[in-house]
SERO-4910 file (N, C-alpha, C, O; in steps of 0.05 Angstrom, whole numbers):
BEGIN
 pado doro    nc1    nc2    nc3   cac1   cac2   cac3    cc1    cc2    cc3    oc1    oc2    oc3
  Unk    A   -467   -340    139   -442   -326    146   -423   -329    123   -420   -351    111
  Unk    A   -410   -307    115   -392   -307     93   -367   -323     99   -359   -327    122
  Unk    A   -355   -334     78   -331   -351     80   -307   -336     90   -288   -348    100
  Unk    A   -306   -309     87   -282   -294     96   -285   -284    125   -269   -268    133
  Unk    A   -304   -295    140   -308   -286    167   -296   -307    187   -296   -331    182
  Unk    A   -285   -296    209   -274   -312    230   -285   -300    256   -285   -276    260
  Unk    A   -293   -318    274   -304   -308    300   -280   -303    319   -259   -314    316
  Unk    A   -286   -286    339   -266   -281    360   -258   -308    373   -234   -312    380
  Unk    A   -277   -325    377   -271   -351    389   -251   -367    372   -232   -378    383
  Unk    A   -256   -367    346   -237   -382    328   -209   -369    330   -189   -383    330
  Unk    A   -209   -342    330   -183   -328    331   -167   -335    356   -143   -338    356
  Unk    A   -182   -336    379   -168   -340    404   -162   -370    410   -142   -377    423
  Unk    A   -180   -388    400   -176   -416    406   -162   -432    384   -150   -453    389
  Unk    A   -163   -421    359   -150   -435    337   -133   -415    320   -137   -413    296
  Unk    A   -115   -400    333   -100   -380    318    -84   -391    294    -82   -378    273
  Unk    A    -73   -414    298    -57   -426    276    -74   -431    251    -65   -425    229
  Unk    A    -98   -441    255   -116   -446    232   -124   -419    219   -125   -418    195
  Unk    A   -130   -399    235   -138   -373    224   -115   -361    208   -119   -352    186
  Unk    A    -90   -362    218    -68   -350    203    -60   -367    179    -49   -356    160
  Unk    A    -65   -393    180    -61   -409    156    -81   -401    134    -74   -399    111
  Unk    A   -106   -396    142   -126   -386    123   -117   -359    111   -121   -354     87
  Unk    A   -106   -342    128    -98   -315    119    -76   -316     98    -74   -298     81
  Unk    A    -61   -337     98    -40   -340     77    -52   -344     50    -39   -339     29
  Unk    A    -77   -353     49    -90   -360     23   -113   -340     16   -123   -342     -7
  Unk    A   -120   -323     34   -142   -304     29   -132   -276     32   -113   -270     46
  Unk    A   -144   -257     17   -136   -229     18   -141   -216     44   -126   -198     53
  Unk    A   -162   -224     58   -169   -213     84   -188   -231     98   -203   -246     85
  Unk    A   -189   -229    124   -208   -243    141   -222   -222    159   -209   -206    171
  Unk    A   -248   -223    159   -264   -205    176   -268   -219    203   -278   -242    204
  Unk    A   -261   -206    225   -264   -216    252   -290   -207    263   -296   -183    263
  Unk    A   -306   -225    273   -332   -218    285   -334   -227    314   -321   -245    322
  Unk    A   -350   -212    329   -356   -219    356   -386   -216    360   -397   -193    359
  Unk    A   -400   -237    364   -429   -236    367   -442   -227    341   -463   -215    341
  Unk    A   -430   -234    318   -441   -227    292   -434   -199    283   -440   -191    260
  Unk    A   -421   -183    300   -413   -155    293   -384   -154    285   -367   -167    298
  Unk    A   -378   -140    264   -350   -138    255   -334   -121    275   -342    -99    282
  Unk    A   -312   -133    284   -295   -119    304   -266   -115    294   -251   -100    306
  Unk    A   -259   -126    271   -233   -122    260   -229   -137    233   -246   -152    225
  Unk    A   -207   -130    221   -200   -143    195   -171   -150    196   -154   -134    203
  Unk    A   -165   -175    188   -138   -184    186   -130   -185    156   -145   -195    140
  Unk    A   -107   -174    150    -96   -176    123    -68   -187    124    -54   -182    143
  Unk    A    -60   -202    103    -33   -213    103    -13   -190     98    -21   -169     88
  Unk    A     12   -194    106     32   -174    101     36   -169     71     33   -187     55
  Unk    A     42   -144     64     48   -137     36     75   -148     28     95   -142     42
  Unk    A     77   -164      7    102   -176     -1    124   -155     -8    147   -159     -3
  Unk    A    115   -132    -19    135   -111    -25    146    -99      1    170    -93      2
  Unk    A    129    -95     21    139    -85     46    157   -105     60    177    -97     72
  Unk    A    151   -130     58    168   -151     69    196   -150     56    216   -152     69
  Unk    A    196   -147     29    221   -146     15    237   -121     24    261   -123     28
  Unk    A    224    -98     26    238    -74     35    249    -77     64    271    -68     70
  Unk    A    233    -91     81    243    -96    108    268   -114    107    287   -109    122
  Unk    A    268   -134     90    291   -152     87    315   -136     77    338   -139     87
  Unk    A    311   -119     57    333   -102     46    344    -83     68    368    -79     70
  Unk    A    326    -72     83    334    -53    105    351    -68    125    371    -58    135
  Unk    A    342    -93    132    357   -109    152    385   -116    141    404   -118    157
  Unk    A    387   -119    114    413   -126    102    429   -100     95    451   -103     85
  Unk    A    418    -77    101    432    -52     96    431    -43     67    446    -26     58
  Unk    A    413    -55     51    410    -49     23    388    -28     17    385    -20     -6
  Unk    A    373    -21     38    353      0     36    354     16     61    363      6     82
  Unk    A    345     41     61    346     57     85    329     44    107    307     35    102
  Unk    A    340     44    132    325     32    154    299     47    160    280     36    170
  Unk    A    298     73    152    274     89    157    256     91    132    243    111    129
  Unk    A    256     70    116    241     71     91    211     76     96    198     90     80
  Unk    A    200     65    117    172     69    123    166     98    129    146    109    120
  Unk    A    183    111    145    179    139    151    181    156    126    165    175    122
  Unk    A    201    150    109    204    164     84    179    161     66    170    180     54
  Unk    A    169    137     65    146    131     49    121    147     59    106    158     43
  Unk    A    118    148     85     96    164     97     99    193     90     79    207     84
  Unk    A    123    204     91    128    231     84    121    237     55    109    257     48
  Unk    A    129    218     37    122    222      9     92    220      4     81    236    -11
  Unk    A     78    202     18     49    200     15     36    225     25     16    235     13
  Unk    A     45    237     47     34    262     57     39    285     37     21    301     32
  Unk    A     63    285     26     69    306      6     50    304    -18     39    324    -27
  Unk    A     48    280    -28     31    275    -52      1    281    -47    -13    292    -64
  Unk    A     -8    275    -23    -36    281    -16    -41    311    -14    -64    320    -20
  Unk    A    -21    327     -7    -25    355     -4    -15    371    -28    -21    395    -30
  Unk    A     -1    358    -47     10    372    -70    -12    383    -88    -32    369    -92
  Unk    A     -8    407    -98    -28    418   -116    -28    402   -142     -7    393   -152
  Unk    A    -51    399   -153    -54    384   -178    -51    404   -201    -63    425   -201
  Unk    A    -34    397   -220    -30    414   -244    -43    400   -268    -36    378   -274
  Unk    A    -61    414   -280    -73    402   -304    -65    419   -328    -61    443   -326
  Unk    A    -62    406   -351    -55    420   -375    -79    432   -388   -101    421   -388
  Unk    A    -76    456   -399    -97    468   -414    -98    454   -441    -80    440   -449
  Unk    A   -120    458   -456   -123    445   -482   -101    451   -502    -95    435   -519
  Unk    A    -89    475   -500    -69    483   -519    -41    474   -510    -22    475   -527
  Unk    A    -37    465   -485    -11    458   -475     -3    430   -485    -20    412   -485
  Unk    A     22    426   -493     31    399   -500     34    383   -474     41    393   -453
  Unk    A     28    357   -476     30    339   -452     48    316   -459     53    310   -482
  Unk    A     58    302   -438     74    279   -442     99    284   -458    113    304   -453
  Unk    A    105    267   -477    129    269   -494    130    295   -509    151    307   -513
  Unk    A    107    304   -518    106    330   -533    115    353   -515    128    371   -525
  Unk    A    109    352   -489    118    373   -471    148    372   -467    161    393   -466
  Unk    A    159    349   -466    188    346   -463    202    356   -488    222    371   -486
  Unk    A    192    348   -511    204    358   -536    202    388   -539    221    401   -548
  Unk    A    179    400   -531    176    429   -533    195    442   -513    206    463   -520
  Unk    A    199    431   -490    217    442   -470    246    441   -481    261    461   -478
  Unk    A    253    420   -494    280    418   -506    284    439   -527    305    452   -529
  Unk    A    264    443   -544    266    463   -565    269    491   -553    285    507   -563
  Unk    A    254    497   -532    256    523   -519    283    527   -506    294    549   -506
  Unk    A    295    505   -495    320    507   -481    343    510   -501    363    523   -495
  Unk    A    341    497   -524    362    498   -544    365    526   -557    386    532   -569
  Unk    A    344    542   -556    345    568   -569    361    588   -554    363    611   -563
***
């Protein structure tokens, strides 16, 4: 049995021990009868920070909804690729400035 596995029995009878392990491991695989039934992951520190900022009024309270909207937009946004003759990166910005200045 892999070291990152926790049985349902351990989770229900020793939850404190399981969650203490989770603080030190990236994830724990939950098994029942040797079959994987779930995965526990620790909270994302960036998300925790945003939650704290939202609670203090320093970030929008609906930041999670906004983030989901942005992720949906990015997933559906058309991809634009540059042709071989097109300038990219800084060269594209400089070319745009030159065209705008004329």
